[in-house]
ROKELUM-815070 format. One record per atom (N, C-alpha, C): residue number from 1; residue in three letters; atom name; x, y, z. Coordinates in Angstrom, 3 decimals, always signed. Layout:
<nodes>
NUM, ALA, CA, X, Y, Z
...
</nodes>
This chain:
<nodes>
1, MET, N, +7.829, +14.174, +5.634
1, MET, CA, +7.103, +14.301, +4.366
1, MET, C, +6.679, +12.939, +3.840
2, ILE, N, +7.515, +11.922, +4.054
2, ILE, CA, +7.178, +10.585, +3.556
2, ILE, C, +5.926, +10.057, +4.246
3, GLY, N, +5.808, +10.295, +5.543
3, GLY, CA, +4.616, +9.869, +6.283
3, GLY, C, +3.353, +10.540, +5.769
4, TYR, N, +3.441, +11.828, +5.488
4, TYR, CA, +2.292, +12.550, +4.938
4, TYR, C, +1.913, +12.032, +3.541
5, PHE, N, +2.932, +11.723, +2.750
5, PHE, CA, +2.677, +11.173, +1.417
5, PHE, C, +1.992, +9.810, +1.528
6, GLY, N, +2.466, +8.973, +2.450
6, GLY, CA, +1.831, +7.676, +2.680
6, GLY, C, +0.388, +7.833, +3.117
7, ALA, N, +0.138, +8.801, +4.012
7, ALA, CA, -1.225, +9.060, +4.475
7, ALA, C, -2.109, +9.546, +3.330
8, PHE, N, -1.572, +10.415, +2.492
8, PHE, CA, -2.318, +10.905, +1.328
8, PHE, C, -2.703, +9.741, +0.409
9, LEU, N, -1.744, +8.856, +0.135
9, LEU, CA, -2.035, +7.713, -0.727
9, LEU, C, -3.057, +6.776, -0.093
10, LEU, N, -2.975, +6.614, +1.215
10, LEU, CA, -3.941, +5.766, +1.910
10, LEU, C, -5.355, +6.320, +1.752
11, VAL, N, -5.514, +7.617, +1.948
11, VAL, CA, -6.831, +8.241, +1.761
11, VAL, C, -7.270, +8.109, +0.303
12, LEU, N, -6.336, +8.252, -0.608
12, LEU, CA, -6.648, +8.149, -2.031
12, LEU, C, -7.218, +6.777, -2.396
13, THR, N, -6.806, +5.715, -1.686
13, THR, CA, -7.323, +4.373, -1.993
13, THR, C, -8.844, +4.297, -1.859
14, PHE, N, -9.418, +5.123, -1.002
14, PHE, CA, -10.865, +5.098, -0.808
14, PHE, C, -11.626, +5.715, -1.981
15, PHE, N, -10.919, +6.353, -2.891
15, PHE, CA, -11.544, +6.969, -4.054
15, PHE, C, -11.288, +6.188, -5.346
16, MET, N, -10.591, +5.074, -5.259
16, MET, CA, -10.242, +4.293, -6.446
16, MET, C, -11.467, +3.558, -6.977
17, PRO, N, -11.757, +3.707, -8.274
17, PRO, CA, -12.952, +3.075, -8.841
17, PRO, C, -12.788, +1.576, -9.113
18, GLY, N, -11.569, +1.132, -9.331
18, GLY, CA, -11.369, -0.269, -9.684
18, GLY, C, -10.375, -0.947, -8.751
19, MET, N, -10.447, -2.266, -8.727
19, MET, CA, -9.604, -3.041, -7.824
19, MET, C, -8.121, -2.923, -8.172
20, VAL, N, -7.788, -2.888, -9.454
20, VAL, CA, -6.380, -2.798, -9.847
20, VAL, C, -5.792, -1.463, -9.389
21, GLN, N, -6.489, -0.371, -9.631
21, GLN, CA, -6.020, +0.942, -9.196
21, GLN, C, -5.900, +0.995, -7.678
22, LEU, N, -6.865, +0.401, -6.986
22, LEU, CA, -6.849, +0.373, -5.533
22, LEU, C, -5.611, -0.338, -5.015
23, ARG, N, -5.310, -1.511, -5.562
23, ARG, CA, -4.169, -2.291, -5.084
23, ARG, C, -2.842, -1.596, -5.388
24, ILE, N, -2.730, -1.003, -6.561
24, ILE, CA, -1.492, -0.303, -6.908
24, ILE, C, -1.273, +0.877, -5.965
25, THR, N, -2.324, +1.629, -5.703
25, THR, CA, -2.218, +2.771, -4.794
25, THR, C, -1.908, +2.309, -3.372
26, ALA, N, -2.522, +1.213, -2.947
26, ALA, CA, -2.269, +0.679, -1.608
26, ALA, C, -0.819, +0.209, -1.464
27, ILE, N, -0.290, -0.411, -2.508
27, ILE, CA, +1.108, -0.853, -2.478
27, ILE, C, +2.042, +0.360, -2.385
28, CYS, N, +1.765, +1.390, -3.172
28, CYS, CA, +2.586, +2.607, -3.119
28, CYS, C, +2.501, +3.260, -1.739
29, SER, N, +1.305, +3.283, -1.164
29, SER, CA, +1.129, +3.827, +0.179
29, SER, C, +1.946, +3.025, +1.185
30, SER, N, +1.884, +1.719, +1.110
30, SER, CA, +2.633, +0.874, +2.038
30, SER, C, +4.135, +1.055, +1.879
31, LEU, N, +4.591, +1.241, +0.652
31, LEU, CA, +6.022, +1.481, +0.438
31, LEU, C, +6.455, +2.795, +1.090
32, ALA, N, +5.607, +3.823, +0.972
32, ALA, CA, +5.920, +5.101, +1.619
32, ALA, C, +5.922, +4.939, +3.142
33, TRP, N, +4.919, +4.253, +3.683
33, TRP, CA, +4.858, +4.030, +5.125
33, TRP, C, +6.022, +3.182, +5.609
34, LEU, N, +6.405, +2.184, +4.826
34, LEU, CA, +7.544, +1.343, +5.191
34, LEU, C, +8.825, +2.173, +5.239
35, THR, N, +9.001, +3.032, +4.271
35, THR, CA, +10.163, +3.924, +4.257
35, THR, C, +10.174, +4.814, +5.496
36, TYR, N, +9.020, +5.357, +5.823
36, TYR, CA, +8.877, +6.188, +7.019
36, TYR, C, +9.221, +5.382, +8.274
37, GLY, N, +8.674, +4.182, +8.361
37, GLY, CA, +8.931, +3.335, +9.521
37, GLY, C, +10.396, +2.948, +9.662
38, LEU, N, +11.027, +2.651, +8.548
38, LEU, CA, +12.445, +2.296, +8.575
38, LEU, C, +13.318, +3.489, +8.953
39, ALA, N, +12.934, +4.668, +8.501
39, ALA, CA, +13.720, +5.869, +8.791
39, ALA, C, +13.731, +6.183, +10.289
40, ASP, N, +12.629, +5.896, +10.966
40, ASP, CA, +12.529, +6.213, +12.398
40, ASP, C, +12.502, +4.969, +13.278
41, THR, N, +12.757, +3.811, +12.705
41, THR, CA, +12.745, +2.525, +13.417
41, THR, C, +11.446, +2.352, +14.211
42, LEU, N, +10.335, +2.428, +13.509
42, LEU, CA, +9.008, +2.261, +14.103
42, LEU, C, +8.504, +0.858, +13.767
43, TYR, N, +8.786, -0.073, +14.646
43, TYR, CA, +8.531, -1.483, +14.355
43, TYR, C, +7.073, -1.829, +14.042
44, PRO, N, +6.076, -1.283, +14.728
44, PRO, CA, +4.691, -1.620, +14.360
44, PRO, C, +4.360, -1.235, +12.910
45, ILE, N, +4.836, -0.080, +12.472
45, ILE, CA, +4.591, +0.355, +11.091
45, ILE, C, +5.352, -0.532, +10.118
46, ILE, N, +6.579, -0.878, +10.454
46, ILE, CA, +7.388, -1.745, +9.587
46, ILE, C, +6.718, -3.098, +9.425
47, VAL, N, +6.323, -3.716, +10.532
47, VAL, CA, +5.706, -5.044, +10.481
47, VAL, C, +4.389, -5.006, +9.712
48, LEU, N, +3.546, -4.024, +10.013
48, LEU, CA, +2.255, -3.912, +9.329
48, LEU, C, +2.428, -3.848, +7.822
49, HIS, N, +3.315, -2.995, +7.352
49, HIS, CA, +3.440, -2.801, +5.910
49, HIS, C, +4.261, -3.897, +5.239
50, MET, N, +5.078, -4.609, +6.011
50, MET, CA, +5.754, -5.794, +5.470
50, MET, C, +4.737, -6.918, +5.225
51, VAL, N, +3.636, -6.897, +5.961
51, VAL, CA, +2.547, -7.854, +5.735
51, VAL, C, +1.628, -7.370, +4.606
52, LEU, N, +1.319, -6.079, +4.594
52, LEU, CA, +0.370, -5.542, +3.612
52, LEU, C, +0.917, -5.535, +2.184
53, ILE, N, +2.201, -5.306, +2.020
53, ILE, CA, +2.765, -5.254, +0.662
53, ILE, C, +2.601, -6.588, -0.064
54, PRO, N, +3.014, -7.721, +0.515
54, PRO, CA, +2.790, -8.991, -0.198
54, PRO, C, +1.304, -9.326, -0.351
55, LEU, N, +0.499, -8.988, +0.658
55, LEU, CA, -0.942, -9.259, +0.569
55, LEU, C, -1.573, -8.480, -0.580
56, ASN, N, -1.301, -7.187, -0.656
56, ASN, CA, -1.845, -6.375, -1.744
56, ASN, C, -1.261, -6.783, -3.090
57, SER, N, -0.007, -7.202, -3.110
57, SER, CA, +0.607, -7.666, -4.365
57, SER, C, -0.085, -8.919, -4.868
58, TYR, N, -0.369, -9.839, -3.957
58, TYR, CA, -1.071, -11.072, -4.338
58, TYR, C, -2.473, -10.754, -4.841
59, ARG, N, -3.186, -9.886, -4.138
59, ARG, CA, -4.543, -9.524, -4.558
59, ARG, C, -4.529, -8.757, -5.894
60, LEU, N, -3.486, -7.964, -6.123
60, LEU, CA, -3.331, -7.296, -7.418
60, LEU, C, -3.137, -8.329, -8.512
61, TRP, N, -2.285, -9.303, -8.263
61, TRP, CA, -2.043, -10.380, -9.229
61, TRP, C, -3.347, -11.104, -9.538
62, GLN, N, -4.156, -11.382, -8.515
62, GLN, CA, -5.449, -12.042, -8.737
62, GLN, C, -6.377, -11.165, -9.574
63, ALA, N, -6.410, -9.887, -9.294
63, ALA, CA, -7.304, -8.971, -10.022
63, ALA, C, -6.902, -8.848, -11.477
64, VAL, N, -5.588, -8.841, -11.736
64, VAL, CA, -5.102, -8.680, -13.114
64, VAL, C, -5.400, -9.932, -13.950
65, ARG, N, -5.324, -11.091, -13.337
65, ARG, CA, -5.509, -12.313, -14.122
65, ARG, C, -6.956, -12.739, -14.227
66, GLN, N, -7.875, -12.072, -13.539
66, GLN, CA, -9.303, -12.400, -13.663
66, GLN, C, -9.836, -11.890, -14.985
67, PRO, N, -10.662, -12.711, -15.646
67, PRO, CA, -11.288, -12.208, -16.880
67, PRO, C, -12.323, -11.130, -16.545
68, HIS, N, -12.406, -10.153, -17.422
68, HIS, CA, -13.327, -9.012, -17.177
68, HIS, C, -14.640, -9.253, -17.816
</nodes>
């Protein structure tokens, strides 16, 4: 179920109207995928989302601090 939830959130990112919403949804998706990967010891998924979480967090931080 966690994998399906992660996939749902990933698809949802393509419908996000703003960068902040996109990054938050992407981070939540990566957390779900990371949980899935850790549960089944799937190293490619673990490594990918361990990279994407800090990357999306940094980009979220940049988006939040930009003047509108």
